[in-house]
Structures are given as C-alpha cells and as structure tokens.
N, C-alpha and C positions, 0 to 999 in steps of 0.2 A: 234599294240603299241598306247600307249594313250600319250597325249600331256596337257601340262599346256604352255598356250601362255600368257606371260608378257608383258608389253610395246608394246601391239599389233598392235597399230594403227588400219587402216582399214581392216587389214586382210591379206598382201600380203604372208606373210611367213606361215600361217595358211593354205593358200589355197595350197600351194605348199607341204605342207606336208599332207593334204588331198588327193591330187592327187597320192600320195605314199603310198596311204592306211592307214596313220595314223588317229585317231580318236583325236579331240580336246576336253578334259573335260571341261576346263574353261579357259577364257580369260579375262583380265583386261588391261585398259589404263585410263588415268585421263581426256582423251579428250570427251566431249560430241557428237561431230560430228563423231568421230571414233566407238564410241559405236552405234550411229545411222547406219551407214555403216556396222558395224560388223555384227551387230543383224539382219540386213535386210537379208545381204547374208549368216549369219550361225544363222538362227533362233533356232538351237536346242542345241546352247552352251551359256551356264550361262556367263553372263558377268558382273564382278565388276567395276563398273567407281569410279574410286578413285586413290589418291595417294598411290603408293604401300609402301610407309611409315607409312601409316595409315591403311592398311590391315595386321591383324597378320595372323599368319600360320594356328590358329585353325578356321580362317573365311574362308581361302583357303579350308581345309579339311572338311568342312561343306557341299562344291560342289563337292567333289573328292569320289565318289563311286567305284571308280575302282583304281587299282594300276597305279601311274605314271610312265610312262617309260621316258620319256623325258621332260624336262624344256626348252623353248625356248624364247628367247626376244633379242631386241636390247633397252639397257639403253638410255636414250637422252644423245646425245653426244655432244651438243652444247660447252660445257667444253674442250671437244677433238679437236674440228674440226679446220682442217686447215686455216678454214675461219676465226677464233677467233685469234687475233692479241696476246691475253693473254693467249695463250694454254699453255704456261709454267708453268703458274701458276695455272693449272687446280686442283693440289691436294687439294687449299683452296676454289675451286668451290663448294657451296653447292649442286649444280646438280648432282655432281659426288657420292654423297651419295647414290643415285639410284644404283649405281652400285652394292653397297655393301649391299642393300636391295635385289637385285637379288642374289646374295652369299647366303644371309640370306635363301633366298626360297629353294634354291639348297640345302643346307646344311641340312633343317628341312625335306624335303619330300625326300632327298637321290635317286631320279631317276637314273635309268641305265645309262643315258647322259643328257649333256646339249648341246645347241647350242647358241652362243651369236655374234650377229650382231654388227658391227661399223665401223665408218670411218675410211678410211687407214691414216688418219693423226695422229691416235691412236700410231702407230709404231715410230713416231718420237716423241712424248712427252717425255720431259726429259731425251731427247738421248737414248730412247728405255727402261728408267727403268720403265714408266708406264705400260707397258703391260706384263714384268716381274713382277710386283708386283700382275698384276690381275691373272697372270697364278699361281702364289703363292697362292693367296687366294683360288682358285678354288683345287689346289692340297691338301689342309689342310680342304677342307670343308666336315664335317663328317668322314668318314672314307677315304675321299680323291679321287680325280679323276687324271687319265693320260690326259694330256692337250697338246693340240698343237693349232697352228693358223696357217691361211696361207691368202694371199690375193686374192681374187676371182674375175675374170672378167666376167661380166653378159652376156658379147656375146658370149663366149666361151660355154654357156650352152643354147641356143636358143633364149636370149633377145637382140630385137635391139637397144642395147645401151651398150656402154663401160664402165659402171658403174664399179666402184672397190670397194670392201667392205672387211673388215678383219673379217673374221669367226673365232672364237674360238669353238674347239668342247672338251668336257670332256668326257671321259668314265670311269666309276667307277672302282675304282683299284681292288675290289674284282672279277670282270669280266676276268681281265688278258687278256686285248685286246686294242691295240693302237686306237687313232682316225685317220680315214682315209678322206681325202678330195676326192670331186668328179674328176674325169678325165674330160679333156676337151670333150665336147660331139660333138660340132659342128664346122669341120673344115672351112666350109663357113658361115660366119656371116649373119643373116637376116638384111636386110637395113632398112631406115626409108621407102622408098617407098614401099618395100616388107609388112610393117605393115600396112600401113594407105591406100593405093591407091584405096582401095574397098570402104571406106567410102564416103557419099556424099560430093561432092566437094562444099561446101559452102563456101561464100565471109563474109565479116566481117559484124557482126550484124545478120547474117544469122542464120538458123535452128531453131529447136524446140525439147521440152524435149522427144520427141518420134518420131523417123523418120523410114523410111522404106528404106532398101537397095535396090540403084539404079542399082547395078551390082552384077554379082556373083563373089564369091573368085575367085582370079587368081592365088593362090599358096597354098603350103600346110601350113605355118603358119595362113594365113587368114581363110583356111578351120577349123585349130584347134582352133582358136581364134572365131569362128563364130559359134562352134557346140553349137546345141539346142538354137540358139539365133533366134528370129524373127524380132526383130526392134533393132534399134539403140538408145540407151540412153546418155545421157551426152554430147552430140555433137551440142553444142551451141557456135557460134563463138563471141568472145568478140566484144565490138564496139569500132572503132577507128576513131578519128579525119581525115578528109581530111590530113591534116598535117603530120600525122603519116604514112598514107597510101602513100603518096608521098614521104615519107622516104622508105618505105618498098621497094618501085618500083626500087629504084636505087642500093639497096643492094643485091650482087650476092652471089651466094653460097658459104659459107665458110666466108663472110663476115659480118661485123657487125657495130654498131653505130659508132666505132671507125675508119671507113672506107669512111664514107660519108663526102661530102663537109660542108663548114658552112651554106650553104643555108638549110641544111637538119639535120644539128646538134641539139642535145637536147638544150633545154632552163633550165634558173633557174627555181625553183619552186618559185612561186610567183613574178615573175620578167621576163616575157615572150619576153620583149626586151634584154634581154641578156642573152648570150650563157653559158652552163654549162660547167664547166672545169673538171668535174668528169665525166669519162668515162670507163665503163668497157667492156672488152673484149668480153663478153658474152652477154651484152645487145644486144637485136634485131638483134642475129645471125641468118642468114636464114641457115638452116642445109643442108648436101648433099644428095641428095635423094638416091643414091647409097652406103651410108655407114652407119654403125649403128650410133645412135644418141650419142651425149655426155652425161655426167650425167644428167637425167631429176632430178632437185633438187625442193624443194618445192616453189621456184622462178619461176618454168619453164613457168607460165603463161605470163610474161613479157620477158623472157630471149631469146627464140625462135622463127624464122619466118618459117612458113608452106614452104617446098621446092619450090612450084611453085607458091601458091596464096598469097594476100599481106595481111597478118594477122598473130597473134598469132596462137598457136595450141589450140585446144578445149582439153577440160578434156577428151574426149574420146580418142581422138589422142594421149595424155599423157599416158593414160591407155594402150593403144596399145602398145606403146614404151616401156612400163614396164612390158608387157605379162600378163595383167589380160584380161581375156574372156570378150566378149560382154555381158555375162550374169551377169556379176559382175557390180551391179548398187550403184553408189556412193551417198550418201545422203548429207542433210545438205547445206548450200548455196555454190554456183557454185564458186564465187569469194568472199570476205571480207574486209571491212575496218579495219583499225586498231584497232576501238575501239571495234569490235564485238568479242565476246566469240566464241570459237571454231575454228577450223581448216577448212578452205574452203574445196570443192572437188580437188581442185590443190594442196593443200598443203598436202591433205591426198594421194594422187596418188605419189606426189614429195618423201614423206618421207617413203614410203614404201619399203620392201624387195621385189623384183620383183618376183612372184610366180614359173617362172621356174627356177630360181636361187635357190629358196627354195625346188623346187621338186628335182633337182639334189643333195643337201645336204641332205635332205630327204631319198632319196634313197640310197646313199653312205653311211649313219648310219644306215640304215634297212642292208645292207650287212655287216655291221661290226658287228652289233648287232646279227644277226641270222644266218651268215657264208654261207648265200645265196646269190649267185652272181647274183644281179639284178640291179646293179648301172647303168649300160648304157642303160637301156630300154629307149626310145625315145618317146615322147608325140606326137611328127610329125617329118617327114623325110623332112629333107631342099634338 
C-alpha cells in the first residue's frame, strides 16, 4: 500500500511504515535539514520542501503516479503542547492552521485511511473540545471517515522510551471498517542500557563522524538496530566545561540539576557569579540504565546525562533511544545556535515518531485494511 507523508520530519513514521511493507510515494516538510536527512535515507521518495499552506493539491498529485492508500503526518503541535502555558488559546494560534491543511489533503486525496500523530496534551485542550473538533473534521472530510484516537506508549512496542503520543486513525466510511490500534507487543521493556551499551564509550569532546564498533551486539535489540550497519555515525560527544563535568559527577541516576548543592548549581546567563533561580527537573537528569528513557524531546541534547559517563547523550545514542537503526544517518548541523536556520540533528531526532511505534501502527492498519492478521509480527524478540 502507498503512503503520503506530510510534516514528515526526518522520516521516523515513514521508516516504520516501510518496515511494514508500505511504499512512500511523496514526503513534505518545511525544514531544510529534515529534507537533507529524509532524502539521504529515502533517496527514491520525492520531497517537497515547503509550508503545506503553500502546496496545492494539484502540486501534490503531480508526484502521485499511484493510488494513495494512506496519508500520515504530525501537524506541528506547539500550539497544543502541555509545555505551552497558553495552550487553552490554541484555537487562535496560526500554527494550528496546519491541522486544517492536513484535513484538506485527506479530503482531496480520499485515501483509504489516515494516521495523525500529536502530543498527549491535545486531549486536555479546552477540556477535550479540541480533539472532538478534530475528530468531527475528519468524519466530514469528503465522503467521511470512521475516526478514533488513543494514547500509545512507545515502550509497549519495543522502543526504549516511555514516550506517549496521541494517535488518531481514520478509515474511509465506505470500507465499513473501524480503526484498530496496535496491542502491546513487548511485556518486558527495552532499557536505556539495552539500547546503547554496545556503542563506543566516549567521554565529553570525544568521538568522530565515523567510528567502528568496539564490541558485538549483546542483545536482540542491538542486533536489530545494527543490522546491515558496518560503522557508527553521528556519535560525537558534546564539549563540556570542567565545571559542568564536575556537576555531572555528583548527579546520581534519577537525579538532576535540582538535586545538586549550591557549589554545583547553575549560574545566571551573563552573570557567572550569581546562581540561577530557575531550575527544571529534567535539566541534567542522569538516566537509569535499567529503565526505558523518559520522552526524548527536541531539547534532549542538554536534558539528559549518560547513565555512567559524565556527559550528555550523543545524537546516535538519542537515535537508539528513538529506535532509529544505525544505518539511518542524520544530516545537517549536529547542534545549532538560535540564529541558525534548520533543525539540528538532535532536534530532528527528538521531534521524530519512533520508527518502531510507527511500525506497530502500520501493522495494525494493514491488518484492518486487508483482513490478514499480521499486527503482532515482531522485528526482534526481547
């Protein structure tokens, strides 16, 4: 079956659907570095780099030489995020116009199904009215869709991360089928150390763009993630000051900047002699080796500390925690300054749908549309 991938990011959802046997006919995103990463890893997929508001349906159809079975995407969610203190004013946020552009494409292409991904905070918007409004928009899109939504936890599907996302699925009404969500696939979660322990153990400032594996894969997840990979890419540790390394040395697993003494506390920007009074619980949080990671957000480059080493995670370690295989190579700048255009590798990784979660959704959708029971097929045994 064929997919159109909107708001594609670097391609996490597309990769999951590819593993499930779907073919992506066309992808689109507004970010230039997402385009670089996507086209590097999916060289045969046409990519339109533009705001969806500026892409007509006719322009999309020029690239679509086959019937579109599924439209997938995650419209930008800043206006809906729990982190946005003004989230109850989301209706007036122009960024939410992009949701209606997603509906427009579904209405015009009339695929058999659509999948929309978004943050869990969407459910609490305007006391649940926003999600119901979205549901109605799709129910009335063209000949209409049977629509349902559910919160899925990534660690239930083999991702070493407790990320939760709202997944909305619609099935075209004339098919007379109800949306079905994937069942929990893995009872035993994959842990942080399960995911990254075989990568070269480098300290702050160490690492090169291409590295060799120093050890063999030690578990099924690592064997799966290393399949057909001969080198490690995107595994360069950030540079840290000695002051920051000293702080990391006193932070234990599960602790963060909020737990350190005044000696190691953060200082005010522009005034290093004065301590900062703003402390976030996830700043410099050392992850537990024997548990799945918390949500790997776009800011994870400074949020989390390696379970044992005194540094933040590398982009490749973050990619492992998102379930990207080592053959998936991220393009663009590794980190970025505020004035630089395009998303950094860290931001691309943190914004992505974990491919294994995408795979579980794709398999469930495949079963719904074909009637063949294949939804519980695993890519690795844990």
